[in-house]
C-alpha positions as protocol buffer text, in pm:
chain_id: "A"
residue {
  index: 1
  type: MET
  ca { x: 1088 y: -4340 z: 7326 }
}
residue {
  index: 2
  type: LYS
  ca { x: 1258 y: -4001 z: 7322 }
}
residue {
  index: 3
  type: ARG
  ca { x: 1302 y: -4009 z: 6928 }
}
residue {
  index: 4
  type: TYR
  ca { x: 928 y: -4060 z: 6881 }
}
residue {
  index: 5
  type: ILE
  ca { x: 837 y: -3782 z: 7126 }
}
residue {
  index: 6
  type: LYS
  ca { x: 1081 y: -3546 z: 6911 }
}
residue {
  index: 7
  type: LEU
  ca { x: 914 y: -3657 z: 6589 }
}
residue {
  index: 8
  type: ILE
  ca { x: 563 y: -3592 z: 6712 }
}
residue {
  index: 9
  type: ALA
  ca { x: 687 y: -3243 z: 6818 }
}
residue {
  index: 10
  type: VAL
  ca { x: 822 y: -3161 z: 6488 }
}
residue {
  index: 11
  type: LEU
  ca { x: 499 y: -3259 z: 6307 }
}
residue {
  index: 12
  type: LEU
  ca { x: 288 y: -3054 z: 6556 }
}
residue {
  index: 13
  type: PHE
  ca { x: 521 y: -2756 z: 6463 }
}
residue {
  index: 14
  type: ILE
  ca { x: 527 y: -2791 z: 6086 }
}
residue {
  index: 15
  type: CYS
  ca { x: 142 y: -2858 z: 6038 }
}
residue {
  index: 16
  type: PRO
  ca { x: 30 y: -2506 z: 6182 }
}
residue {
  index: 17
  type: VAL
  ca { x: 300 y: -2328 z: 5977 }
}
residue {
  index: 18
  type: CYS
  ca { x: 188 y: -2514 z: 5646 }
}
residue {
  index: 19
  type: SER
  ca { x: -182 y: -2427 z: 5739 }
}
residue {
  index: 20
  type: VAL
  ca { x: -87 y: -2063 z: 5780 }
}
residue {
  index: 21
  type: ALA
  ca { x: 96 y: -2051 z: 5460 }
}
residue {
  index: 22
  type: GLN
  ca { x: -190 y: -2204 z: 5253 }
}
residue {
  index: 23
  type: THR
  ca { x: -431 y: -1944 z: 5420 }
}
residue {
  index: 24
  type: VAL
  ca { x: -212 y: -1664 z: 5308 }
}
residue {
  index: 25
  type: ASN
  ca { x: -169 y: -1811 z: 4954 }
}
residue {
  index: 26
  type: SER
  ca { x: -554 y: -1839 z: 4929 }
}
residue {
  index: 27
  type: PHE
  ca { x: -602 y: -1505 z: 5061 }
}
residue {
  index: 28
  type: GLU
  ca { x: -379 y: -1348 z: 4788 }
}
residue {
  index: 29
  type: LYS
  ca { x: -542 y: -1554 z: 4517 }
}
residue {
  index: 30
  type: ASP
  ca { x: -885 y: -1447 z: 4632 }
}
residue {
  index: 31
  type: SER
  ca { x: -773 y: -1073 z: 4633 }
}
residue {
  index: 32
  type: VAL
  ca { x: -649 y: -1098 z: 4291 }
}
residue {
  index: 33
  type: SER
  ca { x: -958 y: -1267 z: 4168 }
}
residue {
  index: 34
  type: ASP
  ca { x: -1179 y: -996 z: 4350 }
}
residue {
  index: 35
  type: ALA
  ca { x: -975 y: -735 z: 4162 }
}
residue {
  index: 36
  type: GLU
  ca { x: -1020 y: -892 z: 3837 }
}
residue {
  index: 37
  type: LYS
  ca { x: -1405 y: -902 z: 3883 }
}
residue {
  index: 38
  type: PHE
  ca { x: -1406 y: -529 z: 3872 }
}
residue {
  index: 39
  type: ILE
  ca { x: -1164 y: -501 z: 3573 }
}
residue {
  index: 40
  type: SER
  ca { x: -1332 y: -564 z: 3225 }
}
residue {
  index: 41
  type: PRO
  ca { x: -1107 y: -600 z: 2908 }
}
residue {
  index: 42
  type: SER
  ca { x: -1246 y: -270 z: 2788 }
}
residue {
  index: 43
  type: ASP
  ca { x: -1124 y: -68 z: 3099 }
}
residue {
  index: 44
  type: THR
  ca { x: -805 y: 132 z: 3099 }
}
residue {
  index: 45
  type: MET
  ca { x: -663 y: -76 z: 3400 }
}
residue {
  index: 46
  type: TYR
  ca { x: -481 y: -411 z: 3395 }
}
residue {
  index: 47
  type: ILE
  ca { x: -330 y: -655 z: 3645 }
}
residue {
  index: 48
  type: ASP
  ca { x: 48 y: -608 z: 3619 }
}
residue {
  index: 49
  type: SER
  ca { x: 134 y: -915 z: 3831 }
}
residue {
  index: 50
  type: LEU
  ca { x: -75 y: -1179 z: 3982 }
}
residue {
  index: 51
  type: ALA
  ca { x: 182 y: -1254 z: 4222 }
}
residue {
  index: 52
  type: ASN
  ca { x: 143 y: -926 z: 4408 }
}
residue {
  index: 53
  type: GLY
  ca { x: -192 y: -807 z: 4272 }
}
residue {
  index: 54
  type: LYS
  ca { x: -67 y: -458 z: 4173 }
}
residue {
  index: 55
  type: VAL
  ca { x: -298 y: -264 z: 3949 }
}
residue {
  index: 56
  type: HIS
  ca { x: -157 y: -9 z: 3713 }
}
residue {
  index: 57
  type: GLU
  ca { x: -304 y: 232 z: 3458 }
}
residue {
  index: 58
  type: LYS
  ca { x: -291 y: 123 z: 3096 }
}
residue {
  index: 59
  type: ILE
  ca { x: -291 y: 400 z: 2833 }
}
residue {
  index: 60
  type: LYS
  ca { x: -527 y: 353 z: 2541 }
}
residue {
  index: 61
  type: ILE
  ca { x: -515 y: 572 z: 2234 }
}
residue {
  index: 62
  type: SER
  ca { x: -796 y: 636 z: 2000 }
}
residue {
  index: 63
  type: SER
  ca { x: -699 y: 702 z: 1637 }
}
residue {
  index: 64
  type: THR
  ca { x: -1004 y: 880 z: 1570 }
}
residue {
  index: 65
  type: LYS
  ca { x: -946 y: 1124 z: 1854 }
}
residue {
  index: 66
  type: ALA
  ca { x: -591 y: 1174 z: 1746 }
}
residue {
  index: 67
  type: LEU
  ca { x: -700 y: 1264 z: 1396 }
}
residue {
  index: 68
  type: LEU
  ca { x: -982 y: 1505 z: 1523 }
}
residue {
  index: 69
  type: TYR
  ca { x: -741 y: 1676 z: 1754 }
}
residue {
  index: 70
  type: SER
  ca { x: -479 y: 1725 z: 1490 }
}
residue {
  index: 71
  type: ALA
  ca { x: -722 y: 1853 z: 1244 }
}
residue {
  index: 72
  type: ILE
  ca { x: -863 y: 2107 z: 1494 }
}
residue {
  index: 73
  type: PHE
  ca { x: -514 y: 2241 z: 1597 }
}
residue {
  index: 74
  type: PRO
  ca { x: -177 y: 2141 z: 1454 }
}
residue {
  index: 75
  type: GLY
  ca { x: 38 y: 1937 z: 1708 }
}
residue {
  index: 76
  type: LEU
  ca { x: -267 y: 1860 z: 1924 }
}
residue {
  index: 77
  type: GLY
  ca { x: -276 y: 1509 z: 1793 }
}
residue {
  index: 78
  type: GLN
  ca { x: 84 y: 1452 z: 1869 }
}
residue {
  index: 79
  type: ILE
  ca { x: 22 y: 1577 z: 2219 }
}
residue {
  index: 80
  type: TYR
  ca { x: -264 y: 1332 z: 2254 }
}
residue {
  index: 81
  type: ASN
  ca { x: -35 y: 1049 z: 2123 }
}
residue {
  index: 82
  type: ARG
  ca { x: 241 y: 1165 z: 2387 }
}
residue {
  index: 83
  type: LYS
  ca { x: 493 y: 1222 z: 2095 }
}
residue {
  index: 84
  type: TYR
  ca { x: 610 y: 1548 z: 2245 }
}
residue {
  index: 85
  type: TRP
  ca { x: 935 y: 1533 z: 2057 }
}
residue {
  index: 86
  type: LYS
  ca { x: 745 y: 1583 z: 1724 }
}
residue {
  index: 87
  type: LEU
  ca { x: 609 y: 1917 z: 1836 }
}
residue {
  index: 88
  type: PRO
  ca { x: 927 y: 2110 z: 1721 }
}
residue {
  index: 89
  type: LEU
  ca { x: 890 y: 1957 z: 1373 }
}
residue {
  index: 90
  type: VAL
  ca { x: 534 y: 2028 z: 1330 }
}
residue {
  index: 91
  type: TYR
  ca { x: 544 y: 2379 z: 1458 }
}
residue {
  index: 92
  type: GLY
  ca { x: 877 y: 2450 z: 1289 }
}
residue {
  index: 93
  type: GLY
  ca { x: 735 y: 2349 z: 960 }
}
residue {
  index: 94
  type: PHE
  ca { x: 439 y: 2555 z: 1005 }
}
residue {
  index: 95
  type: ILE
  ca { x: 634 y: 2868 z: 1114 }
}
residue {
  index: 96
  type: GLY
  ca { x: 864 y: 2824 z: 796 }
}
residue {
  index: 97
  type: CYS
  ca { x: 576 y: 2793 z: 579 }
}
residue {
  index: 98
  type: ILE
  ca { x: 378 y: 3078 z: 714 }
}
residue {
  index: 99
  type: TYR
  ca { x: 697 y: 3303 z: 698 }
}
residue {
  index: 100
  type: ALA
  ca { x: 742 y: 3200 z: 328 }
}
residue {
  index: 101
  type: THR
  ca { x: 379 y: 3266 z: 247 }
}
residue {
  index: 102
  type: THR
  ca { x: 374 y: 3605 z: 422 }
}
residue {
  index: 103
  type: TRP
  ca { x: 709 y: 3727 z: 272 }
}
residue {
  index: 104
  type: ASN
  ca { x: 624 y: 3614 z: -84 }
}
residue {
  index: 105
  type: GLY
  ca { x: 283 y: 3763 z: -53 }
}
residue {
  index: 106
  type: THR
  ca { x: 418 y: 4103 z: 65 }
}
residue {
  index: 107
  type: GLN
  ca { x: 661 y: 4110 z: -227 }
}
residue {
  index: 108
  type: TYR
  ca { x: 391 y: 4022 z: -468 }
}
residue {
  index: 109
  type: ASN
  ca { x: 141 y: 4281 z: -359 }
}
residue {
  index: 110
  type: GLY
  ca { x: 409 y: 4549 z: -367 }
}
residue {
  index: 111
  type: TYR
  ca { x: 526 y: 4461 z: -716 }
}
residue {
  index: 112
  type: ARG
  ca { x: 160 y: 4424 z: -832 }
}
residue {
  index: 113
  type: ARG
  ca { x: 72 y: 4770 z: -704 }
}
residue {
  index: 114
  type: ALA
  ca { x: 392 y: 4924 z: -866 }
}
residue {
  index: 115
  type: TYR
  ca { x: 316 y: 4747 z: -1196 }
}
residue {
  index: 116
  type: LEU
  ca { x: -45 y: 4881 z: -1209 }
}
residue {
  index: 117
  type: ASP
  ca { x: 40 y: 5222 z: -1100 }
}
residue {
  index: 118
  type: PHE
  ca { x: 321 y: 5233 z: -1375 }
}
residue {
  index: 119
  type: ILE
  ca { x: 93 y: 5125 z: -1648 }
}
residue {
  index: 120
  type: SER
  ca { x: -185 y: 5356 z: -1546 }
}
residue {
  index: 121
  type: GLY
  ca { x: 21 y: 5648 z: -1621 }
}
residue {
  index: 122
  type: ASP
  ca { x: -107 y: 5857 z: -1321 }
}
residue {
  index: 123
  type: PRO
  ca { x: 170 y: 6083 z: -1194 }
}
residue {
  index: 124
  type: LYS
  ca { x: 29 y: 6064 z: -842 }
}
residue {
  index: 125
  type: ALA
  ca { x: 45 y: 5694 z: -826 }
}
residue {
  index: 126
  type: ASN
  ca { x: 423 y: 5657 z: -804 }
}
residue {
  index: 127
  type: SER
  ca { x: 450 y: 5338 z: -585 }
}
residue {
  index: 128
  type: TRP
  ca { x: 689 y: 5190 z: -873 }
}
residue {
  index: 129
  type: ASP
  ca { x: 950 y: 5465 z: -792 }
}
residue {
  index: 130
  type: ALA
  ca { x: 1087 y: 5244 z: -502 }
}
residue {
  index: 131
  type: TYR
  ca { x: 1159 y: 4959 z: -750 }
}
residue {
  index: 132
  type: ARG
  ca { x: 1387 y: 5153 z: -984 }
}
residue {
  index: 133
  type: TYR
  ca { x: 1735 y: 5037 z: -1056 }
}
residue {
  index: 134
  type: GLY
  ca { x: 2032 y: 5089 z: -1288 }
}
residue {
  index: 135
  type: SER
  ca { x: 1953 y: 5306 z: -1576 }
}
residue {
  index: 136
  type: TYR
  ca { x: 1583 y: 5352 z: -1442 }
}
residue {
  index: 137
  type: LYS
  ca { x: 1728 y: 5582 z: -1167 }
}
residue {
  index: 138
  type: ALA
  ca { x: 1736 y: 5849 z: -1428 }
}
residue {
  index: 139
  type: ASP
  ca { x: 1455 y: 6112 z: -1464 }
}
residue {
  index: 140
  type: PRO
  ca { x: 1152 y: 5906 z: -1584 }
}
residue {
  index: 141
  type: ASP
  ca { x: 1075 y: 6198 z: -1835 }
}
residue {
  index: 142
  type: THR
  ca { x: 1399 y: 6117 z: -2012 }
}
residue {
  index: 143
  type: TRP
  ca { x: 1299 y: 5740 z: -2054 }
}
residue {
  index: 144
  type: THR
  ca { x: 1257 y: 5615 z: -2405 }
}
residue {
  index: 145
  type: PRO
  ca { x: 953 y: 5400 z: -2504 }
}
residue {
  index: 146
  type: ALA
  ca { x: 1172 y: 5099 z: -2499 }
}
residue {
  index: 147
  type: MET
  ca { x: 1287 y: 5170 z: -2141 }
}
residue {
  index: 148
  type: GLN
  ca { x: 928 y: 5214 z: -2032 }
}
residue {
  index: 149
  type: THR
  ca { x: 836 y: 4878 z: -2184 }
}
residue {
  index: 150
  type: SER
  ca { x: 1134 y: 4713 z: -2039 }
}
residue {
  index: 151
  type: PHE
  ca { x: 1057 y: 4842 z: -1697 }
}
residue {
  index: 152
  type: ALA
  ca { x: 705 y: 4749 z: -1711 }
}
residue {
  index: 153
  type: THR
  ca { x: 789 y: 4396 z: -1823 }
}
residue {
  index: 154
  type: ALA
  ca { x: 1044 y: 4379 z: -1521 }
}
residue {
  index: 155
  type: LEU
  ca { x: 778 y: 4475 z: -1270 }
}
residue {
  index: 156
  type: LYS
  ca { x: 533 y: 4217 z: -1421 }
}
residue {
  index: 157
  type: SER
  ca { x: 790 y: 3941 z: -1417 }
}
residue {
  index: 158
  type: ALA
  ca { x: 872 y: 4013 z: -1038 }
}
residue {
  index: 159
  type: LYS
  ca { x: 499 y: 4022 z: -974 }
}
residue {
  index: 160
  type: ASP
  ca { x: 436 y: 3686 z: -1134 }
}
residue {
  index: 161
  type: TYR
  ca { x: 754 y: 3538 z: -970 }
}
residue {
  index: 162
  type: TYR
  ca { x: 630 y: 3620 z: -614 }
}
residue {
  index: 163
  type: ARG
  ca { x: 279 y: 3532 z: -674 }
}
residue {
  index: 164
  type: ARG
  ca { x: 399 y: 3186 z: -794 }
}
residue {
  index: 165
  type: TYR
  ca { x: 613 y: 3124 z: -485 }
}
residue {
  index: 166
  type: ARG
  ca { x: 332 y: 3255 z: -249 }
}
residue {
  index: 167
  type: ASP
  ca { x: 98 y: 3011 z: -408 }
}
residue {
  index: 168
  type: LEU
  ca { x: 365 y: 2740 z: -375 }
}
residue {
  index: 169
  type: SER
  ca { x: 411 y: 2822 z: -11 }
}
residue {
  index: 170
  type: ILE
  ca { x: 36 y: 2804 z: 56 }
}
residue {
  index: 171
  type: ILE
  ca { x: 24 y: 2453 z: -98 }
}
residue {
  index: 172
  type: ILE
  ca { x: 326 y: 2337 z: 106 }
}
residue {
  index: 173
  type: THR
  ca { x: 164 y: 2473 z: 417 }
}
residue {
  index: 174
  type: VAL
  ca { x: -155 y: 2273 z: 334 }
}
residue {
  index: 175
  type: GLY
  ca { x: 74 y: 1961 z: 270 }
}
residue {
  index: 176
  type: VAL
  ca { x: 236 y: 2010 z: 629 }
}
residue {
  index: 177
  type: TYR
  ca { x: -103 y: 2023 z: 788 }
}
residue {
  index: 178
  type: ALA
  ca { x: -224 y: 1719 z: 621 }
}
residue {
  index: 179
  type: LEU
  ca { x: 105 y: 1538 z: 711 }
}
residue {
  index: 180
  type: SER
  ca { x: 62 y: 1626 z: 1074 }
}
residue {
  index: 181
  type: ILE
  ca { x: -291 y: 1486 z: 1068 }
}
residue {
  index: 182
  type: ILE
  ca { x: -170 y: 1151 z: 902 }
}
residue {
  index: 183
  type: ASP
  ca { x: 130 y: 1118 z: 1124 }
}
residue {
  index: 184
  type: ALA
  ca { x: -111 y: 1158 z: 1433 }
}
residue {
  index: 185
  type: TYR
  ca { x: -350 y: 913 z: 1302 }
}
residue {
  index: 186
  type: VAL
  ca { x: -81 y: 645 z: 1210 }
}
residue {
  index: 187
  type: ASP
  ca { x: 92 y: 695 z: 1540 }
}
residue {
  index: 188
  type: ALA
  ca { x: -229 y: 629 z: 1731 }
}
residue {
  index: 189
  type: GLN
  ca { x: -299 y: 319 z: 1519 }
}
residue {
  index: 190
  type: LEU
  ca { x: 51 y: 176 z: 1592 }
}
residue {
  index: 191
  type: PHE
  ca { x: 38 y: 274 z: 1971 }
}
residue {
  index: 192
  type: ASP
  ca { x: -16 y: -71 z: 2080 }
}
residue {
  index: 193
  type: PHE
  ca { x: 187 y: -248 z: 1815 }
}
residue {
  index: 194
  type: ASP
  ca { x: 372 y: -547 z: 1957 }
}
residue {
  index: 195
  type: VAL
  ca { x: 754 y: -474 z: 1946 }
}
residue {
  index: 196
  type: SER
  ca { x: 838 y: -768 z: 2192 }
}
residue {
  index: 197
  type: PRO
  ca { x: 1150 y: -971 z: 2141 }
}
residue {
  index: 198
  type: ASP
  ca { x: 934 y: -1261 z: 2003 }
}
residue {
  index: 199
  type: LEU
  ca { x: 923 y: -1066 z: 1673 }
}
residue {
  index: 200
  type: ASN
  ca { x: 1199 y: -1137 z: 1445 }
}
residue {
  index: 201
  type: VAL
  ca { x: 1299 y: -1123 z: 1082 }
}
residue {
  index: 202
  type: LYS
  ca { x: 1497 y: -1384 z: 897 }
}
residue {
  index: 203
  type: VAL
  ca { x: 1660 y: -1353 z: 561 }
}
residue {
  index: 204
  type: GLU
  ca { x: 1772 y: -1692 z: 401 }
}
residue {
  index: 205
  type: PRO
  ca { x: 1853 y: -1836 z: 67 }
}
residue {
  index: 206
  type: ILE
  ca { x: 1595 y: -2026 z: -124 }
}
residue {
  index: 207
  type: LEU
  ca { x: 1591 y: -2249 z: -427 }
}
residue {
  index: 208
  type: PHE
  ca { x: 1343 y: -2193 z: -707 }
}
residue {
  index: 209
  type: ASP
  ca { x: 1238 y: -2515 z: -906 }
}
residue {
  index: 210
  type: ARG
  ca { x: 1265 y: -2532 z: -1277 }
}
residue {
  index: 211
  type: THR
  ca { x: 946 y: -2417 z: -1462 }
}
residue {
  index: 212
  type: PRO
  ca { x: 862 y: -2424 z: -1830 }
}
residue {
  index: 213
  type: ASN
  ca { x: 973 y: -2071 z: -1876 }
}
residue {
  index: 214
  type: SER
  ca { x: 1279 y: -2064 z: -1646 }
}
residue {
  index: 215
  type: ASN
  ca { x: 1577 y: -2284 z: -1533 }
}
residue {
  index: 216
  type: ARG
  ca { x: 1639 y: -2357 z: -1157 }
}
residue {
  index: 217
  type: SER
  ca { x: 1754 y: -2060 z: -979 }
}
residue {
  index: 218
  type: PHE
  ca { x: 1855 y: -1936 z: -636 }
}
residue {
  index: 219
  type: GLY
  ca { x: 1715 y: -1634 z: -437 }
}
residue {
  index: 220
  type: MET
  ca { x: 1654 y: -1483 z: -105 }
}
residue {
  index: 221
  type: GLN
  ca { x: 1353 y: -1528 z: 123 }
}
residue {
  index: 222
  type: LEU
  ca { x: 1235 y: -1285 z: 375 }
}
residue {
  index: 223
  type: SER
  ca { x: 1029 y: -1428 z: 672 }
}
residue {
  index: 224
  type: LEU
  ca { x: 856 y: -1270 z: 970 }
}
residue {
  index: 225
  type: ALA
  ca { x: 810 y: -1479 z: 1293 }
}
residue {
  index: 226
  type: PHE
  ca { x: 599 y: -1377 z: 1570 }
}
């Protein structure tokens, strides 16, 4: 008789506990379901875990915005993509290109002015005097016609040399600008690219069957599984 009384007491204790557990579990599921009702697939939020119902922010990157930002100002697209480590590369490239363009441009303008002043024959236009070297240090009145022609040729060659590298520096600057835009756009496109452990690449041998034009041969096959 006592054994039956104990069994009834245990059942009376277990039933309320099970009922409470089911209620709590149902409440958690309802809470998560209610949260999901207000979260659409296009929103920038997502349910991280249905077990605890935590909601975290999910970053969404627009490739169009990244392209426009990078086109408006170099490096802005990389900041938008949160690729801050690329900023020294972008700005370092631009600083180097701007320095090369400025320096070659300054040299070109100086030699150009000196060349035009020298061939003009105007004694007051003597900017070329700063570019004399070697035997040209002597008094210009003692120069022979051959020396005058040689000096004019040297000034013209230097002028053309620095103009060519000034133009090349400008082209490289435009190339760096274009690369920064392309990099920002590609980074934005690949921002959500799946790099989970399920992705794997296999390289394995393969046997090619005989054809009318070739014998049976062996090769390698590359397969991507995801």
